[in-house]
C-alpha positions in Angstrom: -13.1 45.8 26.8 -13.5 42.6 25.4 -15.4 42.5 21.9 -17.3 40.0 19.9 -15.2 37.7 17.6 -15.9 38.4 14.2 -13.7 36.0 12.4 -15.1 32.8 12.3 -15.5 30.3 9.0 -17.4 27.1 8.9 -15.5 24.0 9.1 -17.1 22.7 6.6 -16.6 25.1 3.7 -14.7 27.7 4.9 -17.2 30.3 4.3 -17.7 33.2 6.6 -19.8 32.4 10.1 -22.1 35.0 11.4 -24.2 34.4 14.3 -27.8 34.0 13.9 -29.9 33.9 17.5 -28.6 30.6 19.3 -26.2 29.6 16.1 -23.6 30.4 13.8 -24.1 30.2 10.2 -22.4 30.3 6.6 -23.8 31.3 3.7 -24.3 27.5 2.3 -26.9 27.0 5.3 -24.3 25.0 7.8 -25.5 25.8 11.2 -23.8 25.2 14.4 -25.8 25.8 17.5 -24.6 27.6 20.5 -24.7 25.3 23.8 -26.1 26.8 26.9 -22.5 27.2 28.5 -22.2 29.5 25.4 -19.4 27.9 23.4 -20.1 26.6 19.9 -18.4 23.1 18.5 -16.6 23.8 15.2 -15.1 20.4 14.9 -16.8 18.0 12.6 -17.0 14.4 13.1 -14.6 13.6 10.5 -12.0 15.6 12.1 -11.9 13.7 15.5 -9.4 11.1 16.0 -11.0 9.7 18.5 -14.7 9.7 20.2 -13.9 12.3 23.2 -10.6 13.6 22.1 -8.3 15.8 24.3 -8.2 16.5 27.9 -10.6 14.5 29.8 -12.9 16.2 32.6 -11.1 15.0 35.3 -8.0 16.7 34.0 -9.8 19.7 32.9 -11.3 19.7 36.7 -7.7 19.6 38.0 -6.2 22.6 35.4 -8.8 24.6 36.5 -8.6 24.0 40.4 -4.3 24.7 40.1 -4.9 27.3 37.6 -7.5 29.4 39.7 -5.5 29.0 42.8 -2.9 31.6 41.1 0.3 28.9 41.1 1.2 30.2 37.6 -0.2 33.7 37.6 3.2 35.3 37.2 3.4 33.4 34.2 0.1 34.5 32.8 0.7 38.0 33.9 3.8 38.2 31.7 2.3 36.6 28.7 -0.4 39.4 28.9 1.9 41.8 29.1 3.9 40.7 25.9 0.7 40.4 24.2 -0.5 43.8 25.2 3.1 45.4 24.3 3.2 43.9 21.2 -0.2 45.0 19.9 -1.1 48.1 17.7 -1.3 50.9 19.9 -4.7 52.1 19.0 -7.8 50.2 17.5 -9.1 46.9 18.1 -7.4 43.9 18.1 -8.3 39.9 17.5 -6.5 37.5 19.8 -6.8 33.6 19.5 -5.5 31.3 22.3 -4.6 28.0 20.2 -5.0 25.2 22.6 -7.2 27.3 25.2 -7.6 24.4 27.9 -10.2 25.6 30.4 -9.2 29.5 29.3 -7.1 30.8 32.4 -4.1 32.5 30.0 -7.1 34.3 28.0 -9.2 35.5 30.8 -6.1 36.9 32.4 -5.3 38.6 29.1 -8.9 39.8 29.2 -8.7 41.2 33.0 -5.6 43.1 31.8 -7.0 45.0 28.8 -8.8 47.5 30.6 -7.3 49.9 28.3 -7.6 48.1 25.1 -10.5 46.7 22.6 -9.9 43.0 22.3 -11.8 40.6 20.4 -11.1 37.1 22.0 -11.4 33.8 21.3 -10.3 30.2 22.4 -9.6 27.2 20.6 -9.2 23.6 22.2 -10.0 19.9 20.7 -11.7 19.1 24.3 -15.0 20.0 24.7 -14.5 19.6 28.6 -11.9 22.3 28.5 -14.2 24.5 26.5 -17.2 24.0 28.2 -15.2 24.9 31.6 -13.9 28.1 29.9 -17.1 29.4 28.7 -18.4 28.9 32.2 -16.1 31.2 33.5 -16.0 33.7 31.3 -19.0 34.7 28.7 -17.3 37.8 27.1 -14.9 35.8 25.1 -15.8 33.0 22.3 -14.9 29.7 22.9 -14.7 27.0 20.4 -14.2 23.3 20.0 -12.1 22.6 17.3 -8.5 21.8 16.4 -5.4 23.8 15.7 -4.8 21.6 12.5 -8.1 23.5 10.9 -8.9 26.4 12.7 -12.2 27.9 11.8 -10.7 31.4 11.4 -10.4 33.4 8.7 -7.0 34.3 6.7 -4.7 36.9 8.1 -7.1 38.4 10.8 -5.5 38.5 13.7 -3.2 40.4 15.5 -1.7 37.9 18.1 -2.0 34.2 18.3 -1.1 32.4 21.8 -0.2 28.6 22.1 0.4 27.8 25.9 2.4 24.4 26.4 0.6 23.2 23.4 0.8 21.8 19.9 1.8 24.4 17.5 0.6 23.9 13.8 3.0 26.8 12.0 1.1 27.1 9.0 -2.1 27.6 10.3 -0.8 30.2 12.8 0.7 31.8 9.9 -2.6 31.7 7.8 -4.6 33.3 10.1 -2.3 36.0 11.4 -2.4 39.3 9.6 1.3 40.7 8.3 2.9 41.8 11.3 1.0 39.9 13.7 2.4 38.1 16.8 2.6 34.5 17.7 3.4 33.7 21.5 4.5 30.3 22.0 5.1 29.1 25.7 6.8 25.6 26.3 8.6 23.8 29.5 12.0 24.7 29.7 14.7 22.2 30.8 14.3 22.6 34.8 10.3 23.0 34.7 8.8 20.8 37.6 12.2 19.3 37.9 11.6 18.3 41.5 8.7 16.5 40.7 10.2 14.7 37.6 12.8 13.4 39.8 10.5 11.8 42.2 8.3 10.2 39.6 10.6 9.2 37.1 13.4 6.4 37.4 15.8 9.0 35.5 15.4 12.2 33.9 16.2 12.0 30.0 18.6 14.7 28.6 17.3 18.2 27.6 18.1 18.9 24.0 19.9 22.1 23.1 19.8 24.5 20.5 18.2 28.0 19.5 14.4 27.7 18.3 13.9 27.3 15.0 12.0 29.8 13.1 9.1 28.4 11.2 8.2 29.4 7.5 6.3 32.2 7.3 7.9 33.9 10.5 10.7 36.0 11.7 12.5 35.8 15.5 11.1 38.3 17.4 12.5 37.2 21.0 13.1 34.0 23.0 13.9 34.0 26.8 12.6 32.2 29.9 10.8 32.9 32.9 11.7 31.1 36.0 10.1 31.5 39.4 9.9 28.7 42.6 6.6 27.6 43.6 5.8 26.1 47.0 2.7 23.7 47.2 1.0 22.8 50.4 -1.1 19.9 50.6 -1.6 16.6 48.7 -4.4 17.8 46.7 -2.7 20.4 44.8 0.3 18.0 44.1 -2.2 15.6 42.7 -4.0 18.3 40.4 -0.6 19.4 39.0 0.1 16.1 38.2 -3.3 14.9 36.8 -2.8 18.2 34.4 0.4 17.2 33.1 1.4 14.8 30.5 3.8 13.0 33.6 0.8 11.6 35.0 0.2 8.9 31.8 4.3 8.8 31.1 5.3 7.5 34.7 5.1 4.3 36.4 2.5 2.9 39.0 5.5 3.2 41.7 6.1 7.1 40.3 2.6 7.8 41.0 2.4 6.4 44.4 5.6 8.3 45.2 4.0 11.9 43.9 0.8 10.7 45.9 2.7 10.4 49.4 3.7 14.0 49.2 2.3 16.6 51.1 4.5 19.4 50.2 6.5 20.3 47.4 9.1 23.1 46.1 9.0 23.4 42.5 10.8 25.3 39.9 8.5 26.7 37.2 10.9 27.3 33.8 9.1 28.3 30.8 10.3 29.1 27.6 8.8 32.4 25.9 9.3 32.4 22.0 7.8 35.5 20.0 7.7 35.2 16.4 6.3 37.9 14.0 4.0 36.9 11.1 6.0 38.0 7.7 4.7 39.7 5.0 4.5 36.7 2.5 1.5 35.4 1.4 0.5 31.6 2.5 -1.9 29.2 0.9 -5.4 29.7 2.3 -7.1 26.8 3.6 -6.7 24.1 6.2 -3.4 22.6 7.1 -3.1 18.8 6.9 
């Protein structure tokens, strides 16, 4: 069961936000309207680095088609399993997907938590991504915002997800309760290797080494999930390329080689890192 998310803070003064009809308001009177799709924009214009930051409307649409087709479902199901196994066994729990995109992984978590009471929120800097997430699931709380300044109260979350995103560990440590989990998923060395071998002249050597443990956390676990993905049709391959950074890193020749493909067998190689928030305090406020 998905519960209302109650731990939002005002992006202007960090005071608690409370739902007031079709808006969220803080005691100082700052108000943030809820869009008709159901999301709220908590990214002040002074915190934007561009007029329309984050993924474009086209990238979001490609990701929605690709993920909704189930191509990454084994990864989503493993993430959901680990989150639910790491949450307190009883009572309510609060989870935030930091860099939620169009909400696929948070939706899968909500669908897996049939016997749990979870307050779920997703935040992304792209308004197009958050708009798509809110349209597909109304029960979670969807926010336009930045990982650098999460609009969430200190020490209120049981879990933070960061899926192929941009971790801001100081902020994650601030919003997590002692003992709370950060589950971070990044691309492993063989992730989408077959596509990368087609679009790039050569692959860069992979950097090796144990994952670092950031301040405020202890190591929980780190391992990998690998599986083979068979893509049929030029449309699915084009969607995959469009939803990744590779589209903008390759050359026109590389994009042309990808566009000529009608089928592709790929390795999905994801590194899963679980960090546990320790009991030391962190300074309240946003990370720079």
